[in-house]
mmJSON file of the N, C-alpha and C atoms, coordinates in Angstrom:
{"data_MODEL":{"atom_site":{
"group_PDB":["ATOM","ATOM","ATOM","ATOM","ATOM","ATOM","ATOM","ATOM","ATOM","ATOM","ATOM","ATOM","ATOM","ATOM","ATOM","ATOM","ATOM","ATOM","ATOM","ATOM","ATOM","ATOM","ATOM","ATOM","ATOM","ATOM","ATOM","ATOM","ATOM","ATOM","ATOM","ATOM","ATOM","ATOM","ATOM","ATOM","ATOM","ATOM","ATOM","ATOM","ATOM","ATOM","ATOM","ATOM","ATOM","ATOM","ATOM","ATOM","ATOM","ATOM","ATOM","ATOM","ATOM","ATOM","ATOM","ATOM","ATOM","ATOM","ATOM","ATOM","ATOM","ATOM","ATOM","ATOM","ATOM","ATOM","ATOM","ATOM","ATOM","ATOM","ATOM","ATOM","ATOM","ATOM","ATOM","ATOM","ATOM","ATOM","ATOM","ATOM","ATOM","ATOM","ATOM","ATOM","ATOM","ATOM","ATOM","ATOM","ATOM","ATOM","ATOM","ATOM","ATOM","ATOM","ATOM","ATOM","ATOM","ATOM","ATOM","ATOM","ATOM","ATOM","ATOM","ATOM","ATOM","ATOM","ATOM","ATOM","ATOM","ATOM","ATOM","ATOM","ATOM","ATOM","ATOM","ATOM","ATOM","ATOM","ATOM","ATOM","ATOM","ATOM","ATOM","ATOM","ATOM","ATOM","ATOM","ATOM","ATOM","ATOM","ATOM","ATOM","ATOM","ATOM","ATOM","ATOM","ATOM","ATOM","ATOM","ATOM","ATOM","ATOM","ATOM","ATOM","ATOM","ATOM","ATOM","ATOM","ATOM","ATOM","ATOM","ATOM","ATOM","ATOM","ATOM","ATOM","ATOM","ATOM","ATOM","ATOM","ATOM","ATOM","ATOM","ATOM","ATOM","ATOM","ATOM","ATOM","ATOM","ATOM","ATOM","ATOM","ATOM","ATOM","ATOM","ATOM","ATOM","ATOM","ATOM","ATOM","ATOM","ATOM","ATOM","ATOM","ATOM","ATOM","ATOM","ATOM","ATOM","ATOM","ATOM","ATOM","ATOM","ATOM","ATOM","ATOM","ATOM","ATOM","ATOM","ATOM","ATOM","ATOM","ATOM","ATOM","ATOM","ATOM","ATOM","ATOM","ATOM","ATOM","ATOM","ATOM","ATOM","ATOM","ATOM","ATOM","ATOM","ATOM","ATOM","ATOM","ATOM","ATOM","ATOM","ATOM","ATOM"],
"id":[1,2,3,4,5,6,7,8,9,10,11,12,13,14,15,16,17,18,19,20,21,22,23,24,25,26,27,28,29,30,31,32,33,34,35,36,37,38,39,40,41,42,43,44,45,46,47,48,49,50,51,52,53,54,55,56,57,58,59,60,61,62,63,64,65,66,67,68,69,70,71,72,73,74,75,76,77,78,79,80,81,82,83,84,85,86,87,88,89,90,91,92,93,94,95,96,97,98,99,100,101,102,103,104,105,106,107,108,109,110,111,112,113,114,115,116,117,118,119,120,121,122,123,124,125,126,127,128,129,130,131,132,133,134,135,136,137,138,139,140,141,142,143,144,145,146,147,148,149,150,151,152,153,154,155,156,157,158,159,160,161,162,163,164,165,166,167,168,169,170,171,172,173,174,175,176,177,178,179,180,181,182,183,184,185,186,187,188,189,190,191,192,193,194,195,196,197,198,199,200,201,202,203,204,205,206,207,208,209,210,211,212,213,214,215,216,217,218,219,220,221,222,223,224,225],
"type_symbol":["N","C","C","N","C","C","N","C","C","N","C","C","N","C","C","N","C","C","N","C","C","N","C","C","N","C","C","N","C","C","N","C","C","N","C","C","N","C","C","N","C","C","N","C","C","N","C","C","N","C","C","N","C","C","N","C","C","N","C","C","N","C","C","N","C","C","N","C","C","N","C","C","N","C","C","N","C","C","N","C","C","N","C","C","N","C","C","N","C","C","N","C","C","N","C","C","N","C","C","N","C","C","N","C","C","N","C","C","N","C","C","N","C","C","N","C","C","N","C","C","N","C","C","N","C","C","N","C","C","N","C","C","N","C","C","N","C","C","N","C","C","N","C","C","N","C","C","N","C","C","N","C","C","N","C","C","N","C","C","N","C","C","N","C","C","N","C","C","N","C","C","N","C","C","N","C","C","N","C","C","N","C","C","N","C","C","N","C","C","N","C","C","N","C","C","N","C","C","N","C","C","N","C","C","N","C","C","N","C","C","N","C","C","N","C","C","N","C","C","N","C","C","N","C","C"],
"label_atom_id":["N","CA","C","N","CA","C","N","CA","C","N","CA","C","N","CA","C","N","CA","C","N","CA","C","N","CA","C","N","CA","C","N","CA","C","N","CA","C","N","CA","C","N","CA","C","N","CA","C","N","CA","C","N","CA","C","N","CA","C","N","CA","C","N","CA","C","N","CA","C","N","CA","C","N","CA","C","N","CA","C","N","CA","C","N","CA","C","N","CA","C","N","CA","C","N","CA","C","N","CA","C","N","CA","C","N","CA","C","N","CA","C","N","CA","C","N","CA","C","N","CA","C","N","CA","C","N","CA","C","N","CA","C","N","CA","C","N","CA","C","N","CA","C","N","CA","C","N","CA","C","N","CA","C","N","CA","C","N","CA","C","N","CA","C","N","CA","C","N","CA","C","N","CA","C","N","CA","C","N","CA","C","N","CA","C","N","CA","C","N","CA","C","N","CA","C","N","CA","C","N","CA","C","N","CA","C","N","CA","C","N","CA","C","N","CA","C","N","CA","C","N","CA","C","N","CA","C","N","CA","C","N","CA","C","N","CA","C","N","CA","C","N","CA","C","N","CA","C","N","CA","C","N","CA","C","N","CA","C","N","CA","C"],
"label_alt_id":[null,null,null,null,null,null,null,null,null,null,null,null,null,null,null,null,null,null,null,null,null,null,null,null,null,null,null,null,null,null,null,null,null,null,null,null,null,null,null,null,null,null,null,null,null,null,null,null,null,null,null,null,null,null,null,null,null,null,null,null,null,null,null,null,null,null,null,null,null,null,null,null,null,null,null,null,null,null,null,null,null,null,null,null,null,null,null,null,null,null,null,null,null,null,null,null,null,null,null,null,null,null,null,null,null,null,null,null,null,null,null,null,null,null,null,null,null,null,null,null,null,null,null,null,null,null,null,null,null,null,null,null,null,null,null,null,null,null,null,null,null,null,null,null,null,null,null,null,null,null,null,null,null,null,null,null,null,null,null,null,null,null,null,null,null,null,null,null,null,null,null,null,null,null,null,null,null,null,null,null,null,null,null,null,null,null,null,null,null,null,null,null,null,null,null,null,null,null,null,null,null,null,null,null,null,null,null,null,null,null,null,null,null,null,null,null,null,null,null,null,null,null,null,null,null],
"label_comp_id":["UNK","UNK","UNK","UNK","UNK","UNK","UNK","UNK","UNK","UNK","UNK","UNK","UNK","UNK","UNK","UNK","UNK","UNK","UNK","UNK","UNK","UNK","UNK","UNK","UNK","UNK","UNK","UNK","UNK","UNK","UNK","UNK","UNK","UNK","UNK","UNK","UNK","UNK","UNK","UNK","UNK","UNK","UNK","UNK","UNK","UNK","UNK","UNK","UNK","UNK","UNK","UNK","UNK","UNK","UNK","UNK","UNK","UNK","UNK","UNK","UNK","UNK","UNK","UNK","UNK","UNK","UNK","UNK","UNK","UNK","UNK","UNK","UNK","UNK","UNK","UNK","UNK","UNK","UNK","UNK","UNK","UNK","UNK","UNK","UNK","UNK","UNK","UNK","UNK","UNK","UNK","UNK","UNK","UNK","UNK","UNK","UNK","UNK","UNK","UNK","UNK","UNK","UNK","UNK","UNK","UNK","UNK","UNK","UNK","UNK","UNK","UNK","UNK","UNK","UNK","UNK","UNK","UNK","UNK","UNK","UNK","UNK","UNK","UNK","UNK","UNK","UNK","UNK","UNK","UNK","UNK","UNK","UNK","UNK","UNK","UNK","UNK","UNK","UNK","UNK","UNK","UNK","UNK","UNK","UNK","UNK","UNK","UNK","UNK","UNK","UNK","UNK","UNK","UNK","UNK","UNK","UNK","UNK","UNK","UNK","UNK","UNK","UNK","UNK","UNK","UNK","UNK","UNK","UNK","UNK","UNK","UNK","UNK","UNK","UNK","UNK","UNK","UNK","UNK","UNK","UNK","UNK","UNK","UNK","UNK","UNK","UNK","UNK","UNK","UNK","UNK","UNK","UNK","UNK","UNK","UNK","UNK","UNK","UNK","UNK","UNK","UNK","UNK","UNK","UNK","UNK","UNK","UNK","UNK","UNK","UNK","UNK","UNK","UNK","UNK","UNK","UNK","UNK","UNK","UNK","UNK","UNK","UNK","UNK","UNK"],
"label_asym_id":["A","A","A","A","A","A","A","A","A","A","A","A","A","A","A","A","A","A","A","A","A","A","A","A","A","A","A","A","A","A","A","A","A","A","A","A","A","A","A","A","A","A","A","A","A","A","A","A","A","A","A","A","A","A","A","A","A","A","A","A","A","A","A","A","A","A","A","A","A","A","A","A","A","A","A","A","A","A","A","A","A","A","A","A","A","A","A","A","A","A","A","A","A","A","A","A","A","A","A","A","A","A","A","A","A","A","A","A","A","A","A","A","A","A","A","A","A","A","A","A","A","A","A","A","A","A","A","A","A","A","A","A","A","A","A","A","A","A","A","A","A","A","A","A","A","A","A","A","A","A","A","A","A","A","A","A","A","A","A","A","A","A","A","A","A","A","A","A","A","A","A","A","A","A","A","A","A","A","A","A","A","A","A","A","A","A","A","A","A","A","A","A","A","A","A","A","A","A","A","A","A","A","A","A","A","A","A","A","A","A","A","A","A","A","A","A","A","A","A","A","A","A","A","A","A"],
"label_entity_id":["1","1","1","1","1","1","1","1","1","1","1","1","1","1","1","1","1","1","1","1","1","1","1","1","1","1","1","1","1","1","1","1","1","1","1","1","1","1","1","1","1","1","1","1","1","1","1","1","1","1","1","1","1","1","1","1","1","1","1","1","1","1","1","1","1","1","1","1","1","1","1","1","1","1","1","1","1","1","1","1","1","1","1","1","1","1","1","1","1","1","1","1","1","1","1","1","1","1","1","1","1","1","1","1","1","1","1","1","1","1","1","1","1","1","1","1","1","1","1","1","1","1","1","1","1","1","1","1","1","1","1","1","1","1","1","1","1","1","1","1","1","1","1","1","1","1","1","1","1","1","1","1","1","1","1","1","1","1","1","1","1","1","1","1","1","1","1","1","1","1","1","1","1","1","1","1","1","1","1","1","1","1","1","1","1","1","1","1","1","1","1","1","1","1","1","1","1","1","1","1","1","1","1","1","1","1","1","1","1","1","1","1","1","1","1","1","1","1","1","1","1","1","1","1","1"],
"label_seq_id":[1,1,1,2,2,2,3,3,3,4,4,4,5,5,5,6,6,6,7,7,7,8,8,8,9,9,9,10,10,10,11,11,11,12,12,12,13,13,13,14,14,14,15,15,15,16,16,16,17,17,17,18,18,18,19,19,19,20,20,20,21,21,21,22,22,22,23,23,23,24,24,24,25,25,25,26,26,26,27,27,27,28,28,28,29,29,29,30,30,30,31,31,31,32,32,32,33,33,33,34,34,34,35,35,35,36,36,36,37,37,37,38,38,38,39,39,39,40,40,40,41,41,41,42,42,42,43,43,43,44,44,44,45,45,45,46,46,46,47,47,47,48,48,48,49,49,49,50,50,50,51,51,51,52,52,52,53,53,53,54,54,54,55,55,55,56,56,56,57,57,57,58,58,58,59,59,59,60,60,60,61,61,61,62,62,62,63,63,63,64,64,64,65,65,65,66,66,66,67,67,67,68,68,68,69,69,69,70,70,70,71,71,71,72,72,72,73,73,73,74,74,74,75,75,75],
"pdbx_PDB_ins_code":[null,null,null,null,null,null,null,null,null,null,null,null,null,null,null,null,null,null,null,null,null,null,null,null,null,null,null,null,null,null,null,null,null,null,null,null,null,null,null,null,null,null,null,null,null,null,null,null,null,null,null,null,null,null,null,null,null,null,null,null,null,null,null,null,null,null,null,null,null,null,null,null,null,null,null,null,null,null,null,null,null,null,null,null,null,null,null,null,null,null,null,null,null,null,null,null,null,null,null,null,null,null,null,null,null,null,null,null,null,null,null,null,null,null,null,null,null,null,null,null,null,null,null,null,null,null,null,null,null,null,null,null,null,null,null,null,null,null,null,null,null,null,null,null,null,null,null,null,null,null,null,null,null,null,null,null,null,null,null,null,null,null,null,null,null,null,null,null,null,null,null,null,null,null,null,null,null,null,null,null,null,null,null,null,null,null,null,null,null,null,null,null,null,null,null,null,null,null,null,null,null,null,null,null,null,null,null,null,null,null,null,null,null,null,null,null,null,null,null,null,null,null,null,null,null],
"Cartn_x":[110.109,111.282,112.292,111.923,112.85,112.48,111.373,110.901,111.548,111.328,111.846,110.787,111.165,110.246,110.238,109.362,109.224,110.483,111.136,112.323,113.5,113.604,114.663,114.444,113.177,112.876,113.179,112.877,113.159,114.661,115.438,116.898,117.449,116.958,117.425,117.068,115.847,115.446,116.291,116.604,117.443,118.835,119.402,120.724,120.674,119.618,119.486,119.396,118.613,118.515,119.858,120.606,121.906,122.903,122.859,123.809,123.507,122.243,121.9,121.373,120.747,120.175,118.798,118.023,116.636,116.523,117.421,117.332,117.576,118.586,118.895,117.793,117.247,116.163,114.899,114.639,113.474,113.628,114.804,115.055,114.962,115.48,115.419,113.978,113.193,111.777,110.999,111.265,110.545,110.965,112.247,112.708,112.056,111.96,111.321,109.837,109.187,107.773,107.533,108.388,108.259,108.486,109.426,109.692,108.494,107.878,106.705,105.546,105.339,104.259,104.494,105.733,106.047,105.809,106.163,105.949,104.461,103.666,102.217,101.596,102.059,101.52,101.83,103.056,103.42,102.67,102.458,101.704,100.241,99.69,98.3,98.114,99.054,98.933,99.157,99.99,100.215,98.939,98.255,96.999,95.931,95.887,94.91,95.172,96.438,96.776,96.415,96.645,96.296,94.788,94.049,92.593,92.028,92.618,92.137,92.497,93.594,94.032,93.344,92.576,91.901,90.714,90.487,89.305,88.401,87.128,86.193,85.91,85.859,85.55,84.037,83.425,81.966,81.59,80.485,80.035,78.779,78.653,77.471,76.295,75.191,74.08,73.409,73.493,72.812,73.627,74.942,75.769,76.539,76.749,77.504,79.002,79.454,80.878,81.448,82.749,83.403,83.358,83.077,83.003,84.406,84.543,85.823,86.098,87.254,87.629,88.901,88.897,90.049,90.594,91.84,92.471,93.608,93.649,94.7,95.821,97.016,98.095,98.612,98.346,98.813,97.804,96.633,95.597,95.817],
"Cartn_y":[98.303,97.672,97.419,96.665,96.394,97.106,97.854,98.515,99.877,100.406,101.729,102.756,103.741,104.782,105.95,106.9,108.065,108.918,109.001,109.845,109.251,107.943,107.321,107.587,107.528,107.818,109.271,110.177,111.595,111.825,111.193,111.339,110.773,109.608,108.999,109.897,110.435,111.331,112.597,113.143,114.331,114.049,112.916,112.544,112.348,111.721,111.52,112.863,113.806,115.142,115.853,115.711,116.362,115.753,114.448,113.788,114.052,113.938,113.995,115.345,116.102,117.37,117.177,118.252,118.137,117.967,118.585,118.469,117.027,116.42,115.043,114.086,114.316,113.467,113.646,114.882,115.13,114.382,114.427,113.696,112.194,111.714,110.29,109.842,110.666,110.336,110.29,111.227,111.215,110.02,109.65,108.468,107.195,107.075,105.9,105.87,107.03,107.105,106.694,107.15,106.765,105.273,104.713,103.277,102.472,102.907,102.203,102.303,103.488,103.651,102.775,102.711,101.847,100.382,99.976,98.595,98.275,99.181,98.954,98.917,99.792,99.836,98.538,98.046,96.804,95.613,95.604,94.513,94.564,95.749,95.898,95.468,95.831,95.437,93.938,93.349,91.905,91.173,91.667,91.049,91.184,92.334,92.534,91.571,91.359,90.449,89.01,88.626,87.279,87.081,88.087,87.978,87.873,88.579,88.53,87.194,86.568,85.324,84.09,84.238,83.091,82.67,81.385,80.865,80.26,80.404,79.852,78.399,77.583,76.169,76.026,75.365,75.199,74.332,74.685,73.945,73.153,72.033,71.204,71.924,72.118,72.889,72.194,70.877,70.177,70.163,69.956,69.841,71.116,71.976,73.199,72.977,71.753,71.461,71.661,71.884,72.065,70.8,70.95,69.795,69.247,67.951,67.307,67.402,67.953,68.029,67.214,66.335,65.515,65.917,66.343,66.678,65.712,65.153,64.2,64.953,65.034,65.815,65.181,63.899,63.234,63.323,63.842,63.9,65.027],
"Cartn_z":[123.99,124.52,123.4,122.383,121.301,120.019,120.054,118.843,118.644,117.466,117.14,117.501,118.267,118.696,117.727,117.992,117.122,117.154,118.321,118.417,117.64,117.606,116.811,115.318,114.877,113.47,113.124,114.018,113.781,113.649,114.51,114.455,113.152,112.731,111.483,110.299,110.259,109.169,109.151,110.303,110.384,109.824,110.168,109.658,108.139,107.64,106.194,105.475,106.025,105.42,105.423,106.499,106.569,105.58,105.414,104.513,103.04,102.663,101.245,100.781,101.639,101.234,100.614,100.629,100.182,98.672,97.903,96.434,95.986,96.537,96.153,96.603,97.805,98.296,97.455,97.009,96.16,94.828,94.247,93.003,93.203,94.321,94.627,94.818,95.506,95.72,94.424,93.516,92.237,91.39,91.439,90.699,91.219,92.531,93.124,92.763,92.789,92.417,90.978,90.069,88.661,88.481,89.217,89.112,89.599,90.687,91.21,90.235,89.648,88.667,87.445,86.979,85.845,86.159,87.368,87.785,87.837,88.433,88.508,87.121,86.244,84.883,84.15,84.293,83.608,84.197,85.497,86.111,85.683,85.556,85.127,83.687,82.807,81.408,81.257,82.115,82.083,82.488,83.517,83.944,82.869,82.179,81.123,79.962,79.631,78.541,78.903,80.156,80.591,80.595,81.011,81.055,79.641,78.685,77.306,76.646,77.079,76.476,77.034,78.086,78.688,77.834,77.813,77.138,78.193,77.991,78.953,78.616,79.648,79.486,79.58,78.588,78.666,79.86,80.499,81.662,81.333,82.001,81.847,82.51,81.798,82.368,83.55,83.666,84.746,86.037,85.918,87.122,87.431,86.44,86.648,86.694,86.406,86.414,85.023,84.977,83.696,82.878,81.609,80.72,80.466,80.396,80.123,78.622,78.284,76.881,76.703,75.715,75.436,74.078,74.065,72.795,72.566,71.374,71.022,70.315,70.907,70.282,68.985,68.763,67.541,66.424,66.662,65.638,64.674],
"occupancy":[1.0,1.0,1.0,1.0,1.0,1.0,1.0,1.0,1.0,1.0,1.0,1.0,1.0,1.0,1.0,1.0,1.0,1.0,1.0,1.0,1.0,1.0,1.0,1.0,1.0,1.0,1.0,1.0,1.0,1.0,1.0,1.0,1.0,1.0,1.0,1.0,1.0,1.0,1.0,1.0,1.0,1.0,1.0,1.0,1.0,1.0,1.0,1.0,1.0,1.0,1.0,1.0,1.0,1.0,1.0,1.0,1.0,1.0,1.0,1.0,1.0,1.0,1.0,1.0,1.0,1.0,1.0,1.0,1.0,1.0,1.0,1.0,1.0,1.0,1.0,1.0,1.0,1.0,1.0,1.0,1.0,1.0,1.0,1.0,1.0,1.0,1.0,1.0,1.0,1.0,1.0,1.0,1.0,1.0,1.0,1.0,1.0,1.0,1.0,1.0,1.0,1.0,1.0,1.0,1.0,1.0,1.0,1.0,1.0,1.0,1.0,1.0,1.0,1.0,1.0,1.0,1.0,1.0,1.0,1.0,1.0,1.0,1.0,1.0,1.0,1.0,1.0,1.0,1.0,1.0,1.0,1.0,1.0,1.0,1.0,1.0,1.0,1.0,1.0,1.0,1.0,1.0,1.0,1.0,1.0,1.0,1.0,1.0,1.0,1.0,1.0,1.0,1.0,1.0,1.0,1.0,1.0,1.0,1.0,1.0,1.0,1.0,1.0,1.0,1.0,1.0,1.0,1.0,1.0,1.0,1.0,1.0,1.0,1.0,1.0,1.0,1.0,1.0,1.0,1.0,1.0,1.0,1.0,1.0,1.0,1.0,1.0,1.0,1.0,1.0,1.0,1.0,1.0,1.0,1.0,1.0,1.0,1.0,1.0,1.0,1.0,1.0,1.0,1.0,1.0,1.0,1.0,1.0,1.0,1.0,1.0,1.0,1.0,1.0,1.0,1.0,1.0,1.0,1.0,1.0,1.0,1.0,1.0,1.0,1.0],
"B_iso_or_equiv":[0.0,0.0,0.0,0.0,0.0,0.0,0.0,0.0,0.0,0.0,0.0,0.0,0.0,0.0,0.0,0.0,0.0,0.0,0.0,0.0,0.0,0.0,0.0,0.0,0.0,0.0,0.0,0.0,0.0,0.0,0.0,0.0,0.0,0.0,0.0,0.0,0.0,0.0,0.0,0.0,0.0,0.0,0.0,0.0,0.0,0.0,0.0,0.0,0.0,0.0,0.0,0.0,0.0,0.0,0.0,0.0,0.0,0.0,0.0,0.0,0.0,0.0,0.0,0.0,0.0,0.0,0.0,0.0,0.0,0.0,0.0,0.0,0.0,0.0,0.0,0.0,0.0,0.0,0.0,0.0,0.0,0.0,0.0,0.0,0.0,0.0,0.0,0.0,0.0,0.0,0.0,0.0,0.0,0.0,0.0,0.0,0.0,0.0,0.0,0.0,0.0,0.0,0.0,0.0,0.0,0.0,0.0,0.0,0.0,0.0,0.0,0.0,0.0,0.0,0.0,0.0,0.0,0.0,0.0,0.0,0.0,0.0,0.0,0.0,0.0,0.0,0.0,0.0,0.0,0.0,0.0,0.0,0.0,0.0,0.0,0.0,0.0,0.0,0.0,0.0,0.0,0.0,0.0,0.0,0.0,0.0,0.0,0.0,0.0,0.0,0.0,0.0,0.0,0.0,0.0,0.0,0.0,0.0,0.0,0.0,0.0,0.0,0.0,0.0,0.0,0.0,0.0,0.0,0.0,0.0,0.0,0.0,0.0,0.0,0.0,0.0,0.0,0.0,0.0,0.0,0.0,0.0,0.0,0.0,0.0,0.0,0.0,0.0,0.0,0.0,0.0,0.0,0.0,0.0,0.0,0.0,0.0,0.0,0.0,0.0,0.0,0.0,0.0,0.0,0.0,0.0,0.0,0.0,0.0,0.0,0.0,0.0,0.0,0.0,0.0,0.0,0.0,0.0,0.0,0.0,0.0,0.0,0.0,0.0,0.0],
"pdbx_formal_charge":[null,null,null,null,null,null,null,null,null,null,null,null,null,null,null,null,null,null,null,null,null,null,null,null,null,null,null,null,null,null,null,null,null,null,null,null,null,null,null,null,null,null,null,null,null,null,null,null,null,null,null,null,null,null,null,null,null,null,null,null,null,null,null,null,null,null,null,null,null,null,null,null,null,null,null,null,null,null,null,null,null,null,null,null,null,null,null,null,null,null,null,null,null,null,null,null,null,null,null,null,null,null,null,null,null,null,null,null,null,null,null,null,null,null,null,null,null,null,null,null,null,null,null,null,null,null,null,null,null,null,null,null,null,null,null,null,null,null,null,null,null,null,null,null,null,null,null,null,null,null,null,null,null,null,null,null,null,null,null,null,null,null,null,null,null,null,null,null,null,null,null,null,null,null,null,null,null,null,null,null,null,null,null,null,null,null,null,null,null,null,null,null,null,null,null,null,null,null,null,null,null,null,null,null,null,null,null,null,null,null,null,null,null,null,null,null,null,null,null,null,null,null,null,null,null],
"auth_seq_id":[1,1,1,2,2,2,3,3,3,4,4,4,5,5,5,6,6,6,7,7,7,8,8,8,9,9,9,10,10,10,11,11,11,12,12,12,13,13,13,14,14,14,15,15,15,16,16,16,17,17,17,18,18,18,19,19,19,20,20,20,21,21,21,22,22,22,23,23,23,24,24,24,25,25,25,26,26,26,27,27,27,28,28,28,29,29,29,30,30,30,31,31,31,32,32,32,33,33,33,34,34,34,35,35,35,36,36,36,37,37,37,38,38,38,39,39,39,40,40,40,41,41,41,42,42,42,43,43,43,44,44,44,45,45,45,46,46,46,47,47,47,48,48,48,49,49,49,50,50,50,51,51,51,52,52,52,53,53,53,54,54,54,55,55,55,56,56,56,57,57,57,58,58,58,59,59,59,60,60,60,61,61,61,62,62,62,63,63,63,64,64,64,65,65,65,66,66,66,67,67,67,68,68,68,69,69,69,70,70,70,71,71,71,72,72,72,73,73,73,74,74,74,75,75,75],
"auth_comp_id":["UNK","UNK","UNK","UNK","UNK","UNK","UNK","UNK","UNK","UNK","UNK","UNK","UNK","UNK","UNK","UNK","UNK","UNK","UNK","UNK","UNK","UNK","UNK","UNK","UNK","UNK","UNK","UNK","UNK","UNK","UNK","UNK","UNK","UNK","UNK","UNK","UNK","UNK","UNK","UNK","UNK","UNK","UNK","UNK","UNK","UNK","UNK","UNK","UNK","UNK","UNK","UNK","UNK","UNK","UNK","UNK","UNK","UNK","UNK","UNK","UNK","UNK","UNK","UNK","UNK","UNK","UNK","UNK","UNK","UNK","UNK","UNK","UNK","UNK","UNK","UNK","UNK","UNK","UNK","UNK","UNK","UNK","UNK","UNK","UNK","UNK","UNK","UNK","UNK","UNK","UNK","UNK","UNK","UNK","UNK","UNK","UNK","UNK","UNK","UNK","UNK","UNK","UNK","UNK","UNK","UNK","UNK","UNK","UNK","UNK","UNK","UNK","UNK","UNK","UNK","UNK","UNK","UNK","UNK","UNK","UNK","UNK","UNK","UNK","UNK","UNK","UNK","UNK","UNK","UNK","UNK","UNK","UNK","UNK","UNK","UNK","UNK","UNK","UNK","UNK","UNK","UNK","UNK","UNK","UNK","UNK","UNK","UNK","UNK","UNK","UNK","UNK","UNK","UNK","UNK","UNK","UNK","UNK","UNK","UNK","UNK","UNK","UNK","UNK","UNK","UNK","UNK","UNK","UNK","UNK","UNK","UNK","UNK","UNK","UNK","UNK","UNK","UNK","UNK","UNK","UNK","UNK","UNK","UNK","UNK","UNK","UNK","UNK","UNK","UNK","UNK","UNK","UNK","UNK","UNK","UNK","UNK","UNK","UNK","UNK","UNK","UNK","UNK","UNK","UNK","UNK","UNK","UNK","UNK","UNK","UNK","UNK","UNK","UNK","UNK","UNK","UNK","UNK","UNK","UNK","UNK","UNK","UNK","UNK","UNK"],
"auth_asym_id":["A","A","A","A","A","A","A","A","A","A","A","A","A","A","A","A","A","A","A","A","A","A","A","A","A","A","A","A","A","A","A","A","A","A","A","A","A","A","A","A","A","A","A","A","A","A","A","A","A","A","A","A","A","A","A","A","A","A","A","A","A","A","A","A","A","A","A","A","A","A","A","A","A","A","A","A","A","A","A","A","A","A","A","A","A","A","A","A","A","A","A","A","A","A","A","A","A","A","A","A","A","A","A","A","A","A","A","A","A","A","A","A","A","A","A","A","A","A","A","A","A","A","A","A","A","A","A","A","A","A","A","A","A","A","A","A","A","A","A","A","A","A","A","A","A","A","A","A","A","A","A","A","A","A","A","A","A","A","A","A","A","A","A","A","A","A","A","A","A","A","A","A","A","A","A","A","A","A","A","A","A","A","A","A","A","A","A","A","A","A","A","A","A","A","A","A","A","A","A","A","A","A","A","A","A","A","A","A","A","A","A","A","A","A","A","A","A","A","A","A","A","A","A","A","A"],
"auth_atom_id":["N","CA","C","N","CA","C","N","CA","C","N","CA","C","N","CA","C","N","CA","C","N","CA","C","N","CA","C","N","CA","C","N","CA","C","N","CA","C","N","CA","C","N","CA","C","N","CA","C","N","CA","C","N","CA","C","N","CA","C","N","CA","C","N","CA","C","N","CA","C","N","CA","C","N","CA","C","N","CA","C","N","CA","C","N","CA","C","N","CA","C","N","CA","C","N","CA","C","N","CA","C","N","CA","C","N","CA","C","N","CA","C","N","CA","C","N","CA","C","N","CA","C","N","CA","C","N","CA","C","N","CA","C","N","CA","C","N","CA","C","N","CA","C","N","CA","C","N","CA","C","N","CA","C","N","CA","C","N","CA","C","N","CA","C","N","CA","C","N","CA","C","N","CA","C","N","CA","C","N","CA","C","N","CA","C","N","CA","C","N","CA","C","N","CA","C","N","CA","C","N","CA","C","N","CA","C","N","CA","C","N","CA","C","N","CA","C","N","CA","C","N","CA","C","N","CA","C","N","CA","C","N","CA","C","N","CA","C","N","CA","C","N","CA","C","N","CA","C","N","CA","C","N","CA","C","N","CA","C","N","CA","C"],
"pdbx_PDB_model_num":[1,1,1,1,1,1,1,1,1,1,1,1,1,1,1,1,1,1,1,1,1,1,1,1,1,1,1,1,1,1,1,1,1,1,1,1,1,1,1,1,1,1,1,1,1,1,1,1,1,1,1,1,1,1,1,1,1,1,1,1,1,1,1,1,1,1,1,1,1,1,1,1,1,1,1,1,1,1,1,1,1,1,1,1,1,1,1,1,1,1,1,1,1,1,1,1,1,1,1,1,1,1,1,1,1,1,1,1,1,1,1,1,1,1,1,1,1,1,1,1,1,1,1,1,1,1,1,1,1,1,1,1,1,1,1,1,1,1,1,1,1,1,1,1,1,1,1,1,1,1,1,1,1,1,1,1,1,1,1,1,1,1,1,1,1,1,1,1,1,1,1,1,1,1,1,1,1,1,1,1,1,1,1,1,1,1,1,1,1,1,1,1,1,1,1,1,1,1,1,1,1,1,1,1,1,1,1,1,1,1,1,1,1,1,1,1,1,1,1,1,1,1,1,1,1]
}}}
């Protein structure tokens, strides 16, 4: 009723092909693909850096809870 059907998508794709041509669309698709790969690569390296920078908090062997550590910034 209010959704986009398959025929509407086909018409839109046909108009896009007519306006831009296959060469320009191929170049645009490869540029978008490279941008997505670069984004994923940067997000993956960011996660790796965060994981390497984490320190583990020692846990109490009896309760399994994280040990309370108090650091005095003026010391």
